[in-house]
GUROVO-723159 format. One record per atom (N, C-alpha, C): y, z, x; residue in three letters. Coordinates in steps of 0.05 Angstrom, whole numbers, padded with zeros to 5 digits, always signed. Example, Ala and Ser with C-alpha at 12.3 -4.5 7.8 and 13.67 -1.06 7.14 Angstrom:
GUROVO-723159
-00114+00156+00264ALA;-00090+00156+00246ALA;-00066+00156+00264ALA;-00045+00142+00257SER;-00021+00143+00273SER;+00001+00157+00258SER;
This chain:
GUROVO-723159
+00135-00675+00444MET;+00106-00652+00456MET;+00098-00653+00440MET;+00058-00647+00440LEU;+00042-00634+00400LEU;+00046-00649+00388LEU;+00065-00673+00381GLU;+00067-00698+00354GLU;+00050-00705+00362GLU;+00026-00711+00379GLU;-00011-00727+00374GLU;-00021-00708+00351GLU;-00019-00682+00356PHE;-00026-00660+00328PHE;-00016-00651+00308PHE;+00002-00682+00307GLY;+00013-00677+00271GLY;+00033-00660+00273GLY;+00052-00655+00299ILE;+00063-00624+00298ILE;+00100-00641+00302ILE;+00112-00633+00288ILE;+00145-00643+00290ILE;+00154-00624+00291ILE;+00192-00635+00308ASN;+00203-00614+00316ASN;+00197-00592+00325ASN;+00186-00596+00340LEU;+00171-00561+00359LEU;+00192-00538+00361LEU;+00208-00552+00379GLY;+00240-00542+00390GLY;+00247-00525+00360GLY;+00250-00542+00344THR;+00264-00516+00330THR;+00248-00496+00304THR;+00220-00515+00312TYR;+00188-00490+00299TYR;+00197-00462+00319TYR;+00195-00463+00348LEU;+00201-00452+00364LEU;+00214-00428+00357LEU;+00253-00423+00352LEU;+00263-00426+00351LEU;+00258-00393+00321LEU;+00254-00413+00298GLY;+00255-00398+00279GLY;+00223-00388+00287GLY;+00202-00389+00284ALA;+00179-00373+00302ALA;+00193-00344+00316ALA;+00203-00352+00337ILE;+00210-00320+00348ILE;+00231-00300+00323ILE;+00245-00323+00311PHE;+00266-00310+00296PHE;+00260-00292+00276PHE;+00235-00299+00262ILE;+00205-00292+00250ILE;+00193-00263+00258ILE;+00185-00272+00270VAL;+00184-00248+00293VAL;+00197-00218+00286VAL;+00232-00221+00303LEU;+00244-00212+00310LEU;+00254-00194+00281LEU;+00256-00213+00259VAL;+00265-00203+00237VAL;+00240-00176+00230VAL;+00262-00152+00227PRO;+00242-00126+00233PRO;+00234-00135+00191PRO;+00207-00110+00205GLY;+00192-00113+00175GLY;+00169-00090+00165GLY;+00155-00094+00138PRO;+00132-00067+00135PRO;+00116-00071+00163PRO;+00108-00093+00168ASN;+00078-00111+00199ASN;+00091-00090+00232ASN;+00124-00087+00222THR;+00140-00086+00256THR;+00136-00051+00255THR;+00147-00039+00235ILE;+00144-00010+00236ILE;+00128-00005+00229ILE;+00100-00009+00226TYR;+00071+00014+00211TYR;+00071+00011+00251TYR;+00066-00021+00261VAL;+00053-00017+00288VAL;+00069-00006+00304VAL;+00094+00003+00306LEU;+00108+00021+00316LEU;+00095+00052+00313LEU;+00102+00060+00287VAL;+00093+00080+00278VAL;+00065+00090+00295VAL;+00047+00063+00289THR;+00026+00076+00295THR;+00021+00094+00323THR;+00041+00072+00340SER;+00039+00074+00365SER;+00047+00104+00373SER;+00068+00101+00358ALA;+00075+00128+00366ALA;+00069+00147+00352ALA;+00063+00159+00335LYS;+00037+00176+00325LYS;+00006+00180+00329LYS;-00005+00158+00343LYS;-00036+00166+00348LYS;-00044+00148+00371LYS;-00017+00132+00386GLY;-00029+00127+00419GLY;-00031+00090+00416GLY;-00038+00087+00444ILE;-00028+00058+00444ILE;-00057+00052+00431ILE;-00072+00054+00437VAL;-00113+00033+00424VAL;-00102+00044+00404VAL;-00095+00055+00393GLU;-00086+00059+00358GLU;-00072+00025+00341GLU;-00042+00038+00366GLY;-00025+00010+00359GLY;-00033-00017+00362GLY;-00055-00017+00377TYR;-00070-00052+00385TYR;-00090-00061+00364TYR;-00102-00027+00354LYS;-00109-00033+00320LYS;-00093-00042+00302LYS;-00068-00030+00292ALA;-00059-00042+00278ALA;-00044-00064+00278ALA;-00043-00080+00296THR;-00030-00099+00315THR;-00054-00122+00314THR;-00075-00114+00314ALA;-00103-00136+00311ALA;-00103-00136+00275ALA;-00097-00120+00262ALA;-00096-00120+00227ALA;-00074-00142+00218ALA;-00057-00131+00240VAL;-00033-00152+00225VAL;-00044-00182+00239VAL;-00041-00183+00260LEU;-00045-00208+00275LEU;-00071-00213+00239LEU;-00098-00202+00247LEU;-00120-00232+00223LEU;-00111-00222+00192LEU;-00092-00210+00184GLY;-00071-00211+00162GLY;-00058-00237+00164GLY;-00045-00248+00179ASP;-00028-00259+00187ASP;-00037-00288+00184ASP;-00050-00280+00205SER;-00078-00326+00211SER;-00086-00325+00182SER;-00086-00294+00167THR;-00104-00312+00137THR;-00093-00323+00121THR;-00060-00307+00111LEU;-00041-00333+00114LEU;-00031-00351+00102LEU;-00034-00357+00145VAL;-00031-00384+00146VAL;-00051-00402+00138VAL;-00073-00391+00135PHE;-00096-00403+00126PHE;-00090-00411+00090PHE;-00084-00391+00079CYS;-00086-00387+00051CYS;-00050-00405+00046CYS;-00036-00410+00057ALA;-00017-00429+00049ALA;-00027-00455+00058ALA;-00044-00468+00078TYR;-00053-00489+00083TYR;-00079-00505+00073TYR;-00092-00482+00043ILE;-00109-00494+00034ILE;-00097-00493+00001ILE;-00072-00480+00001GLY;-00052-00495-00018GLY;-00060-00451-00040GLY;-00069-00429-00027VAL;-00054-00414-00041VAL;-00031-00413-00046VAL;-00010-00417-00028ALA;+00021-00405-00051ALA;+00020-00415-00070ALA;+00017-00455-00071SER;+00021-00462-00101SER;+00015-00460-00125SER;-00022-00447-00117ILE;-00014-00436-00143ILE;-00015-00406-00155ILE;+00003-00396-00140ILE;+00016-00364-00135ILE;+00033-00375-00146ILE;+00048-00397-00150MET;+00069-00392-00156MET;+00075-00414-00179MET;+00062-00414-00174ALA;+00048-00439-00208ALA;+00033-00421-00239ALA;+00033-00380-00225SER;+00031-00367-00250SER;+00051-00341-00235SER;+00065-00330-00262PRO;+00075-00320-00254PRO;+00069-00290-00253PRO;+00047-00296-00277MET;+00037-00275-00269MET;+00028-00269-00249MET;+00001-00280-00244LEU;-00014-00261-00221LEU;+00012-00263-00197LEU;+00042-00286-00173PHE;+00051-00276-00173PHE;+00065-00237-00182PHE;+00069-00230-00204THR;+00087-00221-00204THR;+00059-00183-00194THR;+00045-00193-00215MET;+00017-00173-00202MET;+00013-00164-00176MET;+00009-00184-00158LEU;+00013-00189-00126LEU;+00039-00172-00120LEU;+00072-00184-00126LYS;+00088-00158-00119LYS;+00086-00133-00122LYS;+00080-00121-00145TYR;+00080-00100-00152TYR;+00065-00099-00137TYR;+00035-00088-00129ALA;+00014-00078-00126ALA;+00023-00085-00079ALA;+00040-00098-00080GLY;+00046-00095-00056GLY;+00064-00075-00054GLY;+00096-00084-00070GLY;+00116-00060-00074GLY;+00100-00025-00067GLY;+00087-00030-00089ALA;+00067-00007-00095ALA;+00065+00011-00075ALA;+00052-00002-00052TYR;+00026+00008-00030TYR;+00059+00018-00011TYR;+00078-00002-00009LEU;+00098+00002+00014LEU;+00105+00026-00002LEU;+00116+00036-00020ALA;+00126+00059-00032ALA;+00114+00084-00026ALA;+00076+00083-00029TYR;+00063+00099-00030TYR;+00069+00117+00004TYR;+00063+00091+00022LEU;+00058+00106+00054LEU;+00086+00112+00055LEU;+00117+00103+00041GLY;+00134+00112+00053GLY;+00140+00138+00035GLY;+00126+00142+00014ILE;+00126+00172-00003ILE;+00112+00197+00025ILE;+00087+00183+00025LYS;+00070+00193+00043LYS;+00079+00214+00074LYS;+00097+00185+00089THR;+00115+00189+00106THR;+00126+00206+00107THR;+00158+00211+00082ILE;+00156+00227+00089ILE;+00165+00254+00090ILE;+00146+00264+00058TYR;+00125+00279+00057TYR;+00123+00298+00087TYR;+00090+00284+00104LEU;+00085+00289+00114LEU;+00104+00299+00138LEU;+00119+00285+00138ALA;+00161+00300+00164ALA;+00165+00325+00160ALA;+00173+00322+00121LEU;+00180+00347+00119LEU;+00158+00368+00114LEU;+00122+00367+00108LYS;+00120+00393+00113LYS;+00111+00402+00140LYS;+00106+00379+00162LYS;+00092+00385+00187LYS;+00113+00377+00206LYS;+00121+00388+00224GLU;+00137+00381+00252GLU;+00114+00360+00267GLU;+00089+00366+00264PHE;+00074+00338+00278PHE;+00057+00335+00277PHE;+00029+00323+00270ALA;+00005+00315+00256ALA;-00010+00328+00289ALA;-00025+00351+00272SER;-00047+00370+00298SER;-00063+00341+00320SER;-00085+00354+00328ALA;-00100+00324+00346ALA;-00124+00322+00328ALA;-00126+00347+00308GLU;-00140+00338+00294GLU;-00142+00317+00272GLU;-00117+00325+00263GLU;-00104+00309+00237GLU;-00106+00266+00246GLU;-00100+00269+00281ILE;-00098+00247+00285ILE;-00116+00226+00293ILE;-00144+00250+00296LYS;-00167+00237+00298LYS;-00184+00230+00273LYS;-00173+00252+00261VAL;-00181+00233+00230VAL;-00170+00211+00213VAL;-00147+00206+00224ASN;-00137+00185+00215ASN;-00133+00160+00233ASN;-00142+00163+00253LYS;-00155+00145+00262LYS;-00162+00110+00245LYS;-00192+00123+00238GLU;-00206+00106+00226GLU;-00185+00080+00207GLU;-00170+00093+00197SER;-00146+00071+00178SER;-00132+00057+00183SER;-00123+00067+00214SER;-00105+00047+00226SER;-00109+00017+00224SER;-00127+00003+00226PHE;-00137-00027+00226PHE;-00140-00028+00182PHE;-00148-00013+00174LYS;-00140-00018+00144LYS;-00128-00011+00136LYS;-00101+00004+00135LYS;-00077-00001+00138LYS;-00060-00021+00137LYS;-00064-00032+00164GLY;-00053-00057+00177GLY;-00063-00079+00162GLY;-00087-00073+00156LEU;-00088-00090+00131LEU;-00088-00107+00115LEU;-00081-00088+00096ILE;-00075-00087+00070ILE;-00045-00089+00068ILE;-00023-00073+00086LEU;+00007-00081+00092LEU;+00013-00109+00089LEU;-00004-00122+00106SER;-00005-00157+00108SER;-00019-00173+00095SER;-00026-00162+00078LEU;-00045-00189+00060LEU;-00035-00177+00022LEU;-00005-00155+00016THR;-00007-00153-00013THR;+00031-00161-00004THR;+00025-00178-00002ASN;+00063-00193+00000ASN;+00057-00219-00004ASN;+00057-00216-00041PRO;+00063-00257-00045PRO;+00094-00276-00032PRO;+00115-00251-00018LYS;+00122-00270-00015LYS;+00121-00279+00016LYS;+00101-00274+00033VAL;+00103-00276+00057VAL;+00087-00305+00056VAL;+00067-00308+00033ILE;+00051-00331+00025ILE;+00071-00349+00026ILE;+00081-00342+00006LEU;+00108-00366-00001LEU;+00118-00375+00021LEU;+00131-00355+00039PHE;+00143-00361+00054PHE;+00138-00378+00080PHE;+00111-00373+00093MET;+00092-00395+00109MET;+00083-00416+00097MET;+00090-00420+00067VAL;+00071-00455+00067VAL;+00096-00472+00076VAL;+00120-00453+00056SER;+00150-00482+00063SER;+00159-00474+00085SER;+00156-00454+00097PHE;+00163-00457+00137PHE;+00150-00472+00151PHE;+00120-00477+00142PHE;+00108-00494+00161PHE;+00097-00514+00156PHE;+00105-00527+00134VAL;+00101-00550+00127VAL;+00130-00570+00129VAL;+00153-00563+00129GLN;+00175-00572+00141GLN;+00162-00582+00185GLN;+00140-00579+00194PHE;+00130-00578+00217PHE;+00109-00597+00214PHE;+00098-00598+00206VAL;+00069-00612+00199VAL;+00078-00648+00187VAL;+00060-00666+00202ASP;+00074-00693+00192ASP;+00051-00692+00173ASP;+00062-00705+00150PRO;+00044-00704+00129PRO;+00020-00723+00122PRO;+00031-00752+00150HIS;+00018-00773+00153HIS;-00007-00776+00174HIS;-00010-00744+00190TYR;-00021-00738+00197TYR;-00052-00727+00188TYR;-00071-00746+00207GLU;-00098-00747+00179GLU;-00117-00719+00179GLU;-00114-00700+00196ASN;-00123-00670+00198ASN;-00100-00658+00209ASN;-00094-00644+00175THR;-00070-00615+00177THR;-00077-00590+00189THR;-00101-00592+00187GLY;-00121-00564+00193GLY;-00115-00564+00220GLY;-00111-00574+00237ILE;-00106-00568+00276ILE;-00075-00572+00266ILE;-00063-00572+00263SER;-00024-00576+00259SER;-00016-00551+00248SER;-00038-00541+00229PHE;-00036-00517+00225PHE;-00037-00482+00241PHE;-00072-00495+00256PHE;-00071-00484+00275PHE;-00056-00480+00288PHE;-00040-00502+00308ILE;-00024-00486+00333ILE;-00003-00480+00327ILE;-00002-00485+00302LEU;+00032-00475+00296LEU;+00026-00446+00293LEU;+00003-00440+00277GLY;-00016-00413+00269GLY;-00010-00398+00301GLY;-00023-00412+00320LEU;-00026-00396+00347LEU;-00003-00384+00368LEU;+00012-00408+00359ILE;+00033-00403+00365ILE;+00048-00382+00361ILE;+00057-00378+00327LEU;+00065-00356+00325LEU;+00048-00329+00319LEU;+00030-00327+00331GLU;+00010-00311+00328GLU;+00015-00290+00366GLU;+00018-00308+00371THR;+00020-00310+00405THR;+00050-00295+00407THR;+00075-00299+00403PHE;+00093-00287+00399PHE;+00095-00261+00382PHE;+00078-00267+00366ASN;+00075-00236+00357ASN;+00065-00213+00356ASN;+00037-00225+00382LEU;+00033-00203+00396LEU;+00041-00194+00421LEU;+00061-00214+00436LEU;+00078-00208+00450LEU;+00097-00171+00439LEU;+00115-00189+00419TYR;+00124-00158+00408TYR;+00126-00142+00400TYR;+00090-00148+00392LEU;+00077-00122+00379LEU;+00075-00091+00396LEU;+00060-00117+00429SER;+00060-00106+00452SER;+00074-00089+00461SER;+00109-00098+00451PHE;+00128-00084+00474PHE;+00129-00052+00452PHE;+00132-00065+00418LEU;+00134-00048+00400LEU;+00121-00015+00413LEU;+00086-00027+00421ILE;+00059-00009+00421ILE;+00069+00009+00446ILE;+00077-00001+00458PHE;+00098+00027+00492PHE;+00113+00035+00484PHE;+00121+00019+00477PHE;+00152+00027+00463PHE;+00147+00052+00437PHE;+00136+00047+00428GLY;+00118+00067+00410GLY;+00114+00096+00420GLY;+00093+00096+00449ALA;+00091+00110+00467ALA;+00101+00123+00468ALA;+00142+00118+00482ARG;+00149+00126+00496ARG;+00169+00150+00475ARG;+00157+00139+00445LEU;+00174+00154+00423LEU;+00151+00183+00420LEU;+00129+00162+00424ALA;+00110+00196+00414ALA;+00134+00224+00440ALA;+00130+00207+00464LYS;+00140+00226+00487LYS;+00157+00257+00459LYS;+00181+00227+00464MET;+00200+00238+00465MET;+00213+00263+00426MET;+00189+00251+00412PHE;+00175+00266+00393PHE;+00160+00300+00383PHE;+00148+00301+00410LYS;+00129+00311+00428LYS;+00141+00333+00437LYS;+00168+00322+00447GLU;+00187+00344+00462GLU;+00212+00357+00447GLU;+00218+00346+00423ASN;+00236+00358+00400ASN;+00236+00348+00380ASN;+00204+00367+00356LYS;+00220+00363+00329LYS;+00231+00369+00312LYS;+00247+00360+00310LYS;+00276+00364+00295LYS;+00281+00325+00281LYS;+00274+00321+00315LEU;+00271+00297+00310LEU;+00254+00275+00307LEU;+00233+00285+00318ALA;+00205+00275+00292ALA;+00208+00267+00259ALA;+00216+00299+00258LYS;+00225+00293+00229LYS;+00248+00272+00226LYS;+00264+00272+00227ILE;+00285+00243+00217ILE;+00276+00227+00222ILE;+00266+00217+00250GLY;+00254+00189+00252GLY;+00234+00183+00239GLY;+00215+00206+00235ASN;+00192+00204+00219ASN;+00207+00193+00178ASN;+00226+00211+00175SER;+00238+00210+00149SER;+00247+00186+00154SER;+00269+00166+00166LEU;+00281+00142+00156LEU;+00251+00122+00166LEU;+00224+00131+00181VAL;+00213+00113+00173VAL;+00201+00104+00159VAL;+00197+00130+00134GLY;+00186+00130+00101GLY;+00199+00118+00084GLY;+00237+00117+00086ALA;+00253+00104+00074ALA;+00252+00077+00064ALA;+00255+00069+00105LEU;+00240+00039+00111LEU;+00226+00027+00078LEU;+00205+00041+00086PHE;+00182+00025+00072PHE;+00189+00031+00036PHE;+00210+00051+00032ILE;+00205+00050+00000ILE;+00231+00029+00001ILE;+00244+00028+00027GLY;+00258+00005+00016GLY;+00247-00024+00009GLY;+00229-00024+00036PHE;+00214-00054+00036PHE;+00203-00061+00005PHE;+00192-00046-00005GLY;+00173-00034-00023GLY;+00194-00045-00046GLY;+00216-00033-00049ALA;+00233-00039-00076ALA;+00253-00069-00073ALA;+00246-00076-00052LYS;+00270-00104-00039LYS;+00242-00126-00064LYS;+00217-00118-00047LEU;+00191-00130-00056LEU;+00201-00134-00079LEU;+00188-00116-00091VAL;+00191-00116-00127VAL;+00203-00113-00138VAL;+00232-00116-00131THR;+00255-00132-00145THR;+00283-00158-00137THR;+00256-00173-00120THR;+00263-00194-00108THR;+00247-00224-00131THR;+00250-00242-00135THR;+00236-00266-00146THR;+00232-00291-00129THR;+00206-00309-00136ALA;+00193-00318-00129ALA;+00217-00342-00112ALA;
């Protein structure tokens, strides 16, 4: 199945793709938090940014950007620290707002709506480890003898993005339910937001301290 498009071991790829999507990371946490704080529409804006970022990384893997990053330790280090710093910034800001205020006011939510897509896109594109993972993962399922591997990458990316959309949609509606709980329990909201901030800081630290 799909061998005619240069795709091999499709069953293994599907299992791997599902596992990749389900593993918690900065993107999934961000979508969940955005939908919980700002609602379903903003949650889908964040999701659109994540999907665009992932698609861009798949394309980068296809054209060999990952190989360039791997060959340049300085470039990899710069991207790694930039991504880690941004994650730490989001984490510290989340914890600060959680401790300073019980819950964002309607006016603040309105102002922050504009940044949902932008933040999600930056999160997706500032992690060089993801680029390296993408290329190491996808190439295992592309027939090197197939004359147009771009089609193979496109199909594999489309499958991954479909799984991503379904899972993130679940998180969006789960986040909307969390929002109701937080509004009813201000203490729970503070604890939840503080934990999310700690997760972002943890993701950032992990990114900075790992090697290519």
